[in-house]
N, C-alpha and C positions, 0 to 999 in steps of 0.2 A: 228690698221688699221681697217677701217670699212669694215669688209667682206661682210656684208650684202648688202652695197651700191655697192661693185664692182660685187656681183652676179647678182644685178639688172641691171648694166650696160652691164654685159655679156648677159644677156636675151634679151635685147633691140637691141644690136649689133647684135647678132647672128640671131634674127628675121628680122631685117633690110636687112642683107646680104642674108638671104633666099629670101626675097621679091624681092630684087633687081636682084636675080639671075634667077627668073621665065622667062621663054621662052628664055633664052640665053645659049650660050655655056659656061660650066663650066670654072670659072676663074682659072688661074694658081695659086698654092699655095702662091708664093710670092706676086703676085698682090691681092690676097684675103687678105693676111696679111697686106699690106700696106693699103688697103681700111679700113679694120677693125680697124687698128691704127688711122686713121683719124676720124672715127666714135666714138672710143672710147674718143678721145681727145675732141670732140665735148659734148659727155655725161658728161665728168669730168668737163668741162667748166660750163655746166648748172647746175650740182650739186654745184660746188664751188660758183657761184652767188647766188644760193637759201640758201645755208649754211650761207653764208656772210650776207644776208638779216636777217636770223632768229637769228644769233648770234650776229649781230651788229659789226663783225670784219671780215677783208679778211681772206681768206684761203691761206696758205703760198704755194708758188711754190713747195716745197718739197713735202709737203702732196699731191698735185696735181699730181705730178710726180710718187709718190708711188701708188697712187690709180689707175693710168693709166697703170703702170706697172703690178699691180696684175690683173685688168680687162683683159689685154692682155694675161696674164699667164693663166687665166681661159678661155678665147675664144680659144687660140691657142696652149697652151703648157699644163702643168700640174697643174694649178692652184696654192694653196697654198702648194703643194707638190713640186713645181719646185725648190723653194729656196735650197732644200735638194739635188735634182738632180744635181744641179750646184755646190755642194760641191765635189772637186776632191777627198778628203779623205775618203768619205763616200763609205763603201764596199756593204752594205747591208741596206734595209730600210724594217722594219717590222710594219705593221700596223694591230693592234689587236682591232678591233672595232674603232670607230670614235674619242674616247676619250684617245686612247694608241698608240703613236707613237714611235718607238725606232730607233736610227742610229747605226749601226755597222761600226765602223771606221777600216780601214785598219791597220792591226798589232795589234789590240786590242781585248781582248777577251770579255769584257762585253760591251753590248749595252748601249746607253745613251738615255734616255726619252726626248723628244723634245715637241715642241708645236704641238698641233693637226692640220690635214690638212682638217678636215670637223667637222660640228657642229651638225650632226646627222647621223644615219645610211643610211636615205634616201640620204643626200647630198654625202656621202662616195660612195654609189653605183653610183651616178649620176658621180661622179669624175672617176670611172673605165669605165663608158661609155664615158666620155669625151675623155679619153686616148685611147680608141678604135678608136674613130673618128680622133684624132689628129695622131694616129700611121698609117691612112690609112687602116687598116685591116677591112674594114666595113662588111665583111662577118661573123664576130665574135660578139657574143652577150652576155650580162651579165644581167640575169632577173631571175624571179622566176622560170620559165621554163628552164632556162640555167645558173644556179649558179656557174659556174665554167669556168674560161677563161683563157688562157695563150697567151701572146702577146709580141711583141718586141716593145719597146718605141723608138722614134725617135732618141735618143742618143745612143742605141743599148743596153740599160739595158733589163732584161728580167722580166717581171711581171706574177705573178700567183695570181688570185684572187679566193677566195671562198666565196659564199653568206652565209648568216645565215641558209638558208635551209640545208646546209652541216654541218656547224659549231655549229649548236645548238643555234643560237641567234645573233651573231655578224659577221660583214663582216671581213674577213682576207685578207689581201694584202701583198705580199712578192715581193720585187723588188731586184735583185741580178745585181750589176753593173759589167761591164767587164772593169777593169782599164787597162788591157794590150791589146788593140785592135792591136796597131803597135808593134808586137813582133816578135822577131827571135830567133833562138837557142843561138845565140852570146850574146843577152841580157839576156837570160834566165840563162846562164852561169854567167854572170857577178850579176846577182840577188842571185846567189847561190841555184838556184832550180836545176839545172842540172850540174853535173861534166863536165869539159872540155872534157875529154876523151870520156863520154858518148855521149855528144853533136856531137863529131866527128863522132861517130859511126851512130847515128841517122841521121845525115844530109846524110852521104853516103848511109844509108839504103833507104831513100827517092830517092835519086838520082839513085841508083842501082835498084830502082822497087822492094822493099821487100813490102810484105802485112804486115802492122803494125796495131795493136790494142792497145790504149791507156786506161789503167784501173786505177781505183783508187776509193778511197773514195768520198763521197760527198763533194764538194766544195775543191777538193784537186788541181785543176788546170788542170784538163784533157782538157777542151776546149781551154785553153791556150797555152799548150803544142801541140795540134792538130794544132793550128793556125800558130805556129812557124814552124812545120814540113811541112805545106803547102807552107811556103816561100821558101822551098828548092825544090820545083817542078820547072823546067826550065819554064820561063815566056812564052814561045811560046806553050807550051803543052796546048791541051784542055782536061779540066776535068770537073766533075760535083760535087756539093755539095748538099747533101739532109739532111734538117733538120726539125725538127717539128716546131720550130719558128726560123726564121733567126737570127744568132748570129754574123754575119759578118765573117764567118771562113776564106774566101778568099778575098783578097783585088783586085776589078776590075782594080784599077789603076796601080797594081803590075803585075797581070797576064792578058794575052791578050785575052785568049778565056775561060772564067768561064761560066759555066751554072749552076746558082744557082736555087734549087728546093725546095719549101716548102710544107708541108702538109696543107690540107685546112679541116675544121672541116665541119660538116654536118649542114644543116639549120634546122634539127629536123624530117624531114619528111622521108618516106621510100616509095619506089616504090611499094614493095610487102612485104607480110608477112615474107618471108625468105631472102629478098634482103638486100643489104647494104644501109646504110643511103644516101639520096639523097645529092648529092653535095659533099660528102666528099672524100678526096684524103688522102690516108694513106702513110706511108713510104714505105710499100710493093709496092704499086702503083706506087711510084716514082723510086723505084728500077728496076722495070720492064720497065718503061719508059725510064730510063736512057741507057738500052741496044741498044736503037735505035737512040741515039744521038751522035754517033760517036766519044764516049768519050775515052780517054787513061787512066782514072782512075775515080773510084767513091769513094767519101769520105762523110761518114754518120756522122752526128754531134754527135748521140748517138743512138746506138740499145739497145731497152728496151722492144721489143715484137716480134712478128712473122718475122718482117724484118731481123731477125738475119740469117734466113734460106737463104734469099736471098743474103745478105752480104756474108756468107761463100760460097754460090754457085759462087758469083762474083769473090771470092779469089781464088776458085779452077779452074773455066772453063774460066774466062775472062783474059785479060792481068793483070800481077801483078802491083803492086803499089797502091793497094786500101788501104784505112785508115778509122778507126772508133774508137769511145769511147764506154766504158761500165762501168757500175758501179759495184765494187767488193769491198767487205769489206778487202780482203787480196789477196795476188797474188795467193794462193793455192785455192781460190775460183773462180777465172776466168773460168776454165774449166768447172765446175759444174754450173756456172751462165749461160755460153752458152747452156749447156744442159737442164738447166731448161726452157729457153726461146724456145727451140726447142720443148720441150714437149708442152709448151702453145700454140706453132704455129699449131700443127696437131697431133691429138691422136694416129696416127700410126708411128710418129717419135720416135726415141729411143736415149738413152744417147749414145749408141755405135755409131749411126750414126752420132751425133755430134762430137764426139771424133774422128772420122776418117777424118770428114770435117776439124776440127781444124788442124790435122796432116798433111793433105794434102794442106791446103790452106794457113795457118797462118804461117809467117815466125818469127815475133818477136812481144813480149808483152812488154811494157813499163809501169810499175807500179808507182803511185804517192801516197804519203802518206801525213798525216798533223799531226804535232806535235803541240797540244794544252795544253801542261802541263806547258807552261811558259806563263808569261804575254804576249809575242809577238807570236802569232802562226807561225809555219813555215811550208811552202809547199815544198816538195823536191821529185825527183825521187830517188826511193829506191831500184828498180829492173829492169833489163832488162833480158829478156827469149829468148833464141832462140829455136823455136820448131824444133824437130829433128825426129819425127816420133811416131809410136804407140808401147807401150811397151806391155810386156807379159800379164799385166791385162787389156789391152785394152784402156787404158788411154794414152793421148799424153805424149811422153817424151820431155825433154828440157834441155838445158844448161844454168846453171845461169851465164851470161856473167858478170853482175854487180847485186851487192847485198849489204845488210847492212853491214857496218865494223865489228860489233860484231856477225854477223849471226843471229839477232833477229830483230834489229829495227835501223833506223837511215839512213842518206844519202847514196847513192850508192858508192861503191867502186869497182874497177876491182876484178873479182873473178875466171874467166876462160876464156878460148880460144875458139872463134868461130870455127865452123867446118870448113875444109879447103876449101870446096866449097864455102860457104858463105864468108870466109875471101878473097878468090881471087876476088868473085864478088865486094865485098865492095872496095877493093884496086883498083880496075879498077874505081870505082865511085869515088875515092878520099879520101878515108880512109887512115890516115897516118899510115905508118909501126910501129910507136911507140905507138899505140892506148893502148895496154895493156902492163903494165910493166912486167920486168922480174919476180918479186915476184908473180904477178898473174899468169903468166906462170908456175912459180914453183908450185903455189897452184893448178893449173889445173890438173898438173902432179902427184899429191900427196905430194909435198914438203910442208915446213912450208911457211906461209905468212912472 
């Protein structure tokens, strides 16, 4: 494929569209793409005629179609990267400088190196800027002065790009695909990610308005589980989602009253020496705005900074039923991870305050793990903890309702009984009476499994 010719056609078509748009109302995206396709076909025909004269032979229709398709992808989609985005089996795309591209396939440990998507670092950086434009997130930039960008691609994939100013010479791009956008707890049970009994409990916990934190390792499926939990919210309820970058947590076609909120990065300017960056809207800002939106629940895609304090305050002072995700290496690290974020939020906050907020506001922690010791990595729910109060040491106490079968690792099995109050609440929300097996009940009372 003649990538240089496709690049030239792209530049001519975009310039023509820019010139035609002067003094007019902006075209709708569909109309702009239709006009662009017409201009691309014109340019391809001109190229084919010129190529035929220089070589003495006609250019085949298949070659013209391939060139037109590539030029269209360069103008309106992801250029040479698009062919990989169109592959459903691809889970991650790693670009390590313009000459190294790897695909991480679903269910495979080792990535596969494939053909490059750019012929130079400058072209790769231009590709990132093209993706910003195609995503409609024009407030984000990628340049020497702003060598770090995170954005959502039109297909829902999440992109993180780091420029050579950060990485020491090469542009690095990581694209994470969301393969399970249309997901619910029933599908996660069929996939083997969540045991049926645990799915029953979690569904009732959402309907019964418990505050839930989904924790786990990186790439363990936290967002996927959160998306499935959201499907259990009654369709008529009004709730808000807060994300650093939109990842399609809630389906507006499914829920009638969703208020999606996304952070906004600064334009690089500051109004004063001690002021916030101009134009920036943080997760904390959105948490505060959400309180004025008549929402029945607030759902945060991931807490990873000062917003954890607003999240925990919402769980203790607002209506229950809130949810969020958080990174943690193991279940025992979740409470300390929250305390760590509290200390980062404000110097006068203490771990004791964080522990008290957890005990007073958080009802359930669902932990996800990844087993990558085999050729096909496995993601699974490994723990569900019920938070029951504050212990003598000041740390939150919990019941392990589900845990690994051998006590150390592996998919969750029933381990103990819910507190009576929570059990009655969840039974009213539809939890089945046979949720915990007689063996688990015996185990909870000190008997053998």
